[in-house]
N, C-alpha and C positions, 0 to 999 in steps of 0.2 A: 545721447549717442550710445549704442550698444557696444559691448566689448569687441565683437567681431568688426564693427565699423571702425572702432578706434585702432585695432590692429592693422586694418587695411590702410588707414591714414598714416600710421607710423611707419609702415613698411610698404609703400606703394610700388606697384610695378607699372611701368609706362604702357599705355594702351598700344603704342607703336611696337613695343617688344612682343606683346601678345599677338598682335596682327601679323608680325613677321613670321612667327612660328606657325600659326594656324594657316596662313597663306601658303607657306612652304609645304605643309602636309596636304592641303587640298590640291595644290598644283601637281603633286605627285600621286594623285589618285585616291587619297584617303577620304572616305565619305565624311561630310561635315558632321553627321550624327554620331560618328565614332570618335569625335574629338571633344574632350571635356576639360573644363577648368575646375580646380579644386576650390573649396570654400574660401580659402585665403587669397585666391587668384594669383598664386605664385608657382603653381605646378600645372602643366598641361599633360593630360594623358590621352593616348590615342591607341585604338585597337587596329592593328595592321596585319596583313598577311606576311609570310616569310619573304616572298618576292619583293613586296613593298619595303620591308625593313632593310633588305640588302641594298635596294636602290636608294632609299632615304639616307642611309648612313655609310654608303660606299664600303660595304664589308661583306663577309660571308657568315651565314647563320648555320649553326649545327645543333643537333640534339645531343644532350649529355645525360647519362644515366648513372646514378650512384651505384657503386659496386656492391654495397651492402643492402640497399633497399631498392628493389627493381622498379617500384612505382614512384620513386623520387627522380623525376625527369624535368629537364629545363632546356629551353632554347636560348643559346647565347652566341654572341659574335666570336668567331674563331680567329679573327684578325682585327687589327686596329680600325676604329671607325672614324669618320670625319663628317663635317657639315659644311655647307657653303659659307663663305666668309660673312655675309650679312646676317645669317641665322646664328652662326657660332658666336657672333658678337653679343648676343642677348641671351645665350643659353649657357648655364654653368656646366651641365653635363647631361648625358642621356642615362637615366637611371635604369638599373637592372638589365643592362645590355651585355656587360662583359664579366660580371662577378659571378662565380660559382660558390655558394656558401657551403660550409661543412655542416653535416647533420649533427644535431644536438642530442645527446643521450644522457639520461639520468644515471647516476652512479649507484649501482646496486651494491649493497654491502651485506654479506652473509650474517645472519643472526645465529648465535650459538645454539646448538641442539638442545642444551639444558637451559630453559628460559629462566630458571631460578638462580643460575650461577652468578655470584657476585652482585646480586640485586639488593640494594640497600632497603632496609625495612621501611623507610619513609618514601620510597619511590612510588608515586601515584600511578595507578593503573586504570586509566579510563577505557582501555581497550581489552577489558576482561573477557570479551567474547572472541578474541583472537589470541589464542594461547601462545603462539610463536612471538608475539609482540611485547611480552612482559618486560623485557629489558630495553625496549625501544623508546625513543622520544614519542610521546603521544600528546593529545590535546591537554590533558591534566598536568603534564610536566611543564608545558609551555605556559599555561595559566599560572602555575605556582611560581615559576622562575621570573616571569615578566609581569607579575603583580596585576594580573587581569582578574578582577572580581566584581561582584554585583555592587560593591561599595562605590565603584566608579562607573557604574553602568548608566550612561546618558544616551545610549544608542536607540533603545526601544521606542522612545517617544518620537524620534526623528527618523525612524527606519524608512518610512515612505519616501522621504526626501533624499536619503542617503543611497550610496551605490558604490560598488567596486567591480573590478574585472580582472580576468587573466587573459593572456594572449598565447596562442599555440600555433605552431607551424609544422610543415614537413610531415604530415600524416599523424601528428600527435593529437588525437581526439580523446573523448572520454566515453565511458560506458556506464549507463545508469545502473546496471547490475552490480558493478564494482562500488559505485557510490552507496548503494543500498547496503551492501555487505560491510563497508567501512562504517556507515552510520550505525548499523545494528551492533557491530563488534566493538565500536568505540563510544557508544552511547551519546552520539551527536546527531544532528539533523543536517546532512550535507546534500544539497540539491543545486542544480543549475536553474536559474530563473529565466534567463534570456540567452538566446544564441544568435550570434552575428557571424554568418558564414555557413558553408556547406555542412550538412549533418551527415556524418559517415559512421558514427557510433562504433568505432573500433578503438578501444581504449589503449592508451600508451602510458607508460610509467610516469613520464614527465607531466602530462596533462593531469593524471590522477593525483600526483603529489601536489601540484599547484592548487587544484580545486579542493581537495580534501582538507588542506591546512588553512587556506585563506578563509574558507567557509566555516571550519570547525571552531575557530576562535570568535567568529562574529556571525552566527547562523541567522540572525534576524535581518542582516543587510542583504538586499537583492544582489545576486551575482550574475554578471554578463560574461559569457564565454565567447571570445573572439577567435575565429579560426581562419587561417590563411595558409593555403598549401605551400605557397612560395615564401621562403624566409627573406623578406625585404622589409627592413625597418622603415624605409622611406614610404613604401606603399602602405604599411600599417599606420604610420603617423598621418599620412594623407587621409586615410579612412576615418581616423578620429577627428581630423580637422573638418571633415564633411558631415560629421555626426553631431548635430546640435544638441542631442540628448545623451552625449557620451558620459559614461560613469565618472565619478569624481576621483577615484583612485584606481591605478592600473599597475598590475604586477606582471613583469616580463622576465622570464628566466633564460633568455637567449642572448647571444652576442658572439663576437669574434675579436681577434686582436686588431688594434688600429692599423697595423701594417698589412692586415689581410683585406682591408677595405679597397674599393676601387681607386680611391685617391682622396686627397684633402677636400676636393669639391663635394664629394659624396658625404664625407664626415660633417662638414660645415652646413651642408643643406639639411641633413637630418637634424643637426643641432638647432637650426633655425625653426624647424617644425616643433621640436621639443619645447623651445623657448615660448613659442606662441601658444602651445597647449597649456603650459604653466600659467601664462598670462590670462588664460580663460578660466582659471581656477581648478585645473586638473593637476593631480599629483601623479607623477610617473616614476616608478621604481624599477630598477634593473638589477639582476644578480651580477656580482662582480667577477664571476668566473671561478673555475675549479682546477686551475693549473698553476697556482702560486704566481710568483712574479714573472715567470718565463712565458706564461700564456700558452696558447695552442701551438704557436710557432716554435717554441723552445728557445733557449738562450743562445744557442749556437756555440760551436767549439772554438771559434776564432775571436770574434768581437765580443761575445758573451754579454749581449745587451738585453735588458729586461724588455718584455713586450706588454705594454698596457692594453687593457681591454676597451673595446668600443661596443656599446655606448656607455659603459660604466664610467669611463674617464671623462665623459661630457659633463660640464658643470650644470646643465639645465635639467638633468635627471638626478634622482637620488640613488646612489650605488649602495648595495647591501652586501657586506662581506660575511664570512663564516666563522663560527667558533665551535669549540668543544667544551664540555665541562672539564674544569681543571683536574678533577678526580672523576673518572668514569663512574656512571651510575649514582653519582651524588649531586643532588641539586644544590648549586651554590656558585662560587666564582667560576669564570670561564677563561679560556685561553684561545689565542688565535689558532684557527685551523691551518695546518701547514700548507694545504692546497688552496686556501682561499685567495682569490684574486685581490690585488691591491698594488699601489705604486703611484707613479706620476706620469701624466699624459705627455706624449710627444707632439701633440697638436694644440692643446688648450693651455693658455697661461693660467697662473694661480688666480682664481677669482677673488673679489673683494671679501666675500662672506667668509673665506677661510684663510685669509692672509695671516692673521695673528696665530691661528691654530697651527698652521704649517711651519711658521717661523719658530714657534715654541718647540715643536717637535725636533726640528733640525738643530736647534741650539742645545738640546738636552744630550749630555754626553752618554747617558744610558742607552740612547738609540743605537749606538754603534753602527752608523750608516754604512751601507755597502760602498765599494769603490765608485767614485763619481762617474766614471766612464760608462757605468752600467745603467744609469737612469738620468732623466732630465730634471735638473735642479730647479728649473723655472716653470715646470708643468703643474697643472691642476692635480691635487692629491685626491686619491680615492682609496677605499670606500668612505662613505659618509657615516654609515652606521653598520651594525652587524647583528646577527642572531645565530642561534644554534644551527649547524649544518654539517659538522664534521662527522668522522667515522667512529668516534669513541662510543657514541650511542646513536645509531642511525634512526631515522624516522620510520615509524610503522605505516606502510602504505599498502593499500589493496589495489592491485592492477592485474589484469588477466585472470581474474577469479581467485587469486591467492594473495595472502599477506606476505610482504617481504620488507627487508631493510633498504632504505635509500638515503644517500647523503648528498650534500652539495649546497652551494649557495642558491640553487634552485629551490631548496627548502627554506632557506633564510629569507628570501625575498617575499614570498606570499605571506609568511608569518608577520614580517614587519609591515607589509602593506595592510594587513588586517588590523594591526594596532593603530595605524594612522587613519584608517577608515572609521574606527571607533572614535577617534579624536574628532574627526569631522562631525560625528554625531553630536558631540558636545556643542559645537558651534551652531549647527543647524537647529538644535533644540532651543538655543538662545536667540534664534532669529538672525544669526550672523552668517557671513560668507564662509565657504569651505577654505581649507588651508592653502590649496593650490600648490605652487612650487615650494617644496618643503625645506630646501637647504638653508636659507637664512634663519628660519625658525630653529632648526637643529643646532646650528653653530652658536646661537644665542642662549641655548638652554642645555649646556653641558651637564648641569646638575641632575637632569632628568633621565640620564642614561647610566647603566651599570658599566663602570669603567673596566676595561680589560687590560691587564698589565703583564700578561704572560704569553709566551709563544711567539712564533715567527712564521711568516708565509713564504718560506723558501721553496716549498714544493719539491720537485725533483731537479732543481737547478744545480749546475756545477758549483762545487765549493761550498754548498750550503748557504749561499748568500740569499738574503731576503730582508724584509722590514720587520723589525721587532714591535710588539705591542708594549707600550709604556703608558705611564700616567697621562691622561688627556687624549687628544686626538692622535691617531697614528695611521699610517697607510697599510695597516693589516686588519684593524677592526673599527676604524673611524672613531666616532665619539663613544662607541661602545654599544651595548645591547639595550633595548627599550625597557623602561620601568613605567608601565602604563599609568600607575597611580600618580607618579610625579609628573608625567607628561600631561595628564588630565588637569592637574593643578596649573601647569604652565599655560595650557590652552585656555583655561577659564580666565587667566589674567590678561589675555590678549583683548584689544578693543574689538 
């Protein structure tokens, strides 16, 4: 029995439920050819007109335009929607009907005019062709800090079987001219091998950051670029479920607060799709956010409650937090980036794979936990791991024809994804299955990460409250940052 067949058997959807939804659509004038089931047969998608949508869901549909980006337009319900009782009984929710997502923007960080100022003598400069980037994080810095060398290179022999991907939304595409300039300036070979989605070739800093760094650390692994104009995690996950040849590792630098989602039904429906993707052998990594513990919503002046990120706080994906070097421009120990997302979910309970790690953190007096009313003591902790992403030394990125500094967990995530894709190469070369859902492996191999024991992710929150980085796992930097050599040894020891 195939994995897909096993998934359908484990999570069956009654044919009567599917019939109820399809009949409802057809009875209201939706052409049968416009109605589709996804590969897992748990989502039904229909293409409808505005008039049909208003009739189907008993609501009013309006067009919304983002005030900052004129081409970011969406049609959404302007009032509460409803379904007939017999249909509502088999439907969790109607996706992407009421939620208006915020636009995601990379965090640009000015690079000092004097590129030689405070630059340590041993700071590697693989971007010698880009003068402004001498102080920035570049591929050579990452290779040195995260122990990525030819001594542990098992990827080349399995490159044809290996694969990874980035996902972009909301007009964030890439530009081949920028990739060529980065490749020449930083002495790497960065290309996009496959594209899934509309080709618009208008580079954005977010897309360029993701591509340039996931590929720079693993240039021999084929990269797929997924583009979707609408930021819908459920739609993206559905697309992967329908793609039988989906890449093995996925890096996604987008998210919102849990409280900004349509509701719990949307959160848990997305989580179900992530869980099924992991069971298929795919590794899904998400950035943990760039607003510290308060998230995009802010902590508030009255309740002052932290706002965990989604999907970073979902246990079925791997959340990647951000760090800075403890001493700027010196490759060595790291500290938690103050704006790195992290904390405890308000929707997901503590999963079994991290029960001991979370309990140990909370019992450590050095954690100096924030007041209990600010966070959920029974929630899933995140991030799971971390990587450089702070503003102490921003990443050198080429976007829009010029090199600039960019910071954020949007940098941390593709770097970490690239490391795990290399680890997949070890297993593939040995004739073994890919790692798939990463979290159980991560929490069983604490020794394979660079522990981060300094810093706090308070961000701009009131009172300076946040979670401290301490020995072992913590909700600021997770298990720490990757040590590829030690991780390679751990992977080789797996059956």
